[in-house]
N, C-alpha and C positions, 0 to 999 in steps of 0.2 A: 321588133315585136316585144322583146323584153323591155326595151326602153319605154315603149308606149305603156306597157303594163305598170311600170314603176311610176309613171306620171299619174296614171289613173288612181293608183293606190295612195299616192301622196295627196291628191285632191280630195279623196274620200276621208282620209284620216285627219285632215286639218279641221273641218267642222266638228268632227267627233271629239277631238282634243279640246277644242274651245268649249263645246257643250259640257264635257266632263269637268273642266276647270270651273265653269260657271255654276254647276250644280253641286259642287263638293261642299260638305257641311262646314259651317264656320264654328269657331270655338265659342262656347257659352260664356257670356259676360258674368263677372262677379256681381252679385246683387248690390254690393256697396258701390261698386263702380257704376253700375247701371243707374242707381239713384243719384249719384253725384253728377253724372253726365246726362243731359236731356236726350230723349229718344231721337230728336231731330238732328242731333250732332252726328256727322258722318263718322263711321267706325274707323279707328286708326288701324294701321297695318298690324298684323298679328304680333310681330316682335315688339313694337312700340306699345301696343295695348297690354301685353304681359308685363312690361316694365312699369307702366303706370299703375297697374293693379297692385304690383308688389310694393310700390312706394306708399300707396294709400293704405294698404293692409298693415304695413309696418308702422305708419303714423297712428293708427287707431288701436294697435295692440298694446296692452298695459306693459309699462317698463318693468323689467325684472327687479325684484327686491335686492337691495345691497346685501352683500355677503355678511352673514352673522347678525342680521337685524333681529331675528327671533330671540337670539341669546341676549341682545342688548335690552330689548323690551322686558324680557323675563327678569334680568338683573335689576332694572329700575323698579319693577313692580314688587320685587322682594325687599325693597327699601334698603339697598346696600349703600346708603349714605352717598358721599360724593362720588364713589366708584360707579354706582348705577347711573347717576346724573352725567358723569363724565362720558360713559359709554354712549349715551344718547346725545352728547354734545350740549347738555343743558346745565352746565355748572353755572353758579351765580356770576352775573356779568357776561354771560355767553351770548347766545343768539338773540336777535331782536324779536323772533317769534315767541320765545319763552318769556321775555320781559313783558311783551304786550299781553300775553295770555294769562300770565300768573296773576292771581288776585292780590291786591294790595294788602299787606299785613295790617291787622287791627292794632292801633296804638292805644295803650292804656295810659292815661296821664298819671304822673306820679302824684301821690297824695300830698296835699299841702302840709308842710312841716308845722308842728304845733309844740307848745311848751318848750322844754329844754332843747329839742332839736331845732326849733325855729330860732331860738336865741343863739345857739351855736352857729347856725348858718349865717345869721346876721353878723356875728362877730367875724366870721371868716371872710365876709364880703366887705368889711370896713377897710377903707384905705389906710395905709400905714403913714400917709403924709401927715406930718405934725404930731405924730404919736411919740410917747416917751415910755420909759421903763420896760421896753420890749413888748408892750401890749398895744395892738392897733387901736383898741377902743378907748385908750387913755390919751387924751389930747392935752398938749401943753408945750413946755419948753424946759430944757435943762438950765440950771442957774449956777452961778459961781458959788464956791463954798462960803458959808456964813460963819464968821468968827465973832466970838463974844468975849467981853471982859469978865463976865460972870462965869464962874466955874460951873460946868454942867450944861451950859447953853451952847448952841452952835449947830450947824448942819453942814457936814463935810460934802455930802453927795445928794443934793436936793433937786427938786423939780417944781415948777409952777404949773399946776394943773388947772385947766379951764373947763374940761368936761370928761365924764366917764360914761361909757356905754350909751352915748348919744344924749346924755342928760347934762345940760350946762350947769356950771356952778355960778351962783349969784356974784361971787368974787373969786378971783384966781387964788387957789390954795397952795401955799408953800409947805411942802411936806417931803418926806423921803419916799422912795419907790415902794417899800413894803406897805406903807400906809395907803399909797395911791392904788396899789393892786387890791388891797383889802376893800377899799371903798368901791372900786369898780365891781368886785365880786358881789358885794352886798347889794348894790343897785341893780345889777343884772339878774341875780338869782333870788333875791328876796323882795326888795322894794317894788320893782316893776311888776312882778307877778301878783303881788298883794293888791296893786291898784290897776290891774288890767292893762299894764304897759302904757299908762297915761301920764306918767310923771315926766315933765319936761325941764324942771329946774330944781336944784337943791339950794335952800337958803343956808349959806355958810355963816356961822356966827364967829368962829375963830379957827386959826390954823397955827402957823409958827409965830411964837412970841416968847421972848425970854422973861419968864415970871415964875413965882412959886406956885405950888398947888393951891387951887381955890383962891389965889391972890392973898393968901395969908402970910403975913410977914414971919420969916423964920422957918417956914415950911420947906420941904424938899422942892427941888426944881420940877416943874410940871413937865409932862411929856410933850407939851406944846413947845417948850424951850429946846427940844431936841428934834423937832420936826416929825414926831411920831404920832401926833394927835390931830383930830379934826372934830369940830362941833357943828352939828346940823340942827338948825332951829325950826325947820319945816321944809315944805316943798310946794311947787306949783304944778297943777295938773294941766292937761292939754285944753280943757274947757275954760282956762283962765282962773280957776278957783285956787286960792292959796290955803293950805292946811298948815297950821302952826302947832308945835309941840305944846305950847302953853295953853291953847284953846281946844285943840282937836286930838288930844292923846286918847283916842278911843280904842276899841278892841282891835281894829285892823292895824292901826299904827303901833299899838303895844306889841302885837304879834311880830310885826316887822322889826321892831326894836329888839325883842328877845332873840330873834333869829340871827342877830348880828354877833351873838355870843359864840365864840369859837372862830369866827372869821376874824374878829379883832381879839386882842389879848385882854382888853378892858372895855366894858360898856357901862355907862352911868347915865341915868335919865330921871324922869319924874318919880319921886318916892324913894330914890336911892340913898341920898345923904343930905338933901335940903339945898345943895348947891347947883343942882341940874334940873330944876323944875321947868325951865323954858327951853331946854335943848337936850339933844342926845350927844353925849361925849363918847367918841370912839378913839382908841389908841392901840398901837401894836407893841406895847411893852411886854416883855416876856416875864411871866409870873412863875415862880417856883412850883406852885401847886396847881398849875393850869389856869385857864381863863378866869378873870375876876369880873363877874357880871352881877349887877344889882339893879 
């Protein structure tokens, strides 16, 4: 009897258990998961479903800020120089993001040099090849000592100059370095500015020659006989025009001539003594009372 009752109770409880399992409430799906998965897709088992929801929720959740980010941003905004940039990893030459996003600096072209600055720059860029007397702008060659039988003549340490400050000489001038440097200074700082940097050649009338002053017999030896003098009869401009002292000693040329006083020890030209009407005589002789300019 008891055995039969147990069997009946077992048969009655089996359908009830199945019915209870079938009608038990299912977990509510996460809205995100519900959107990602179509409604027609069969539901996963509870354990798998919970794991998938956790993965999706984690992938869509914002990543936490790195530690101390607020302090780094505040330091950069305060303009703490390289320190602030370093805190953000934006030091010069750093991240590619910074290099790409930073605006290119505006470059202001250097103003073109003018006047003395331009001439100085030109002198600095002149090649020293073929230069003499320690000045790159003086071109020529060193020569052997010149010995003379006439007392007072001769040139112990001379050079043969072919151009000064880019201006060629019509004939190579044999002079000493003091005279070569003085001629270079006069051409660069006086003559060229007076004619708009258009002089391309100096007409040389005389340089070293052993003779008396003004070719007068019995007179003292000329500075030409010591390699300390040079005579300029005129010059040629870049347009091909030749200006001579004899015909074109105008206001501009006269001003250039007068400005040679002090650069040279002696300057003689038209109107000075009657012997220099067709050329300008420059020499570097030392005068007791200062430059002799007429």
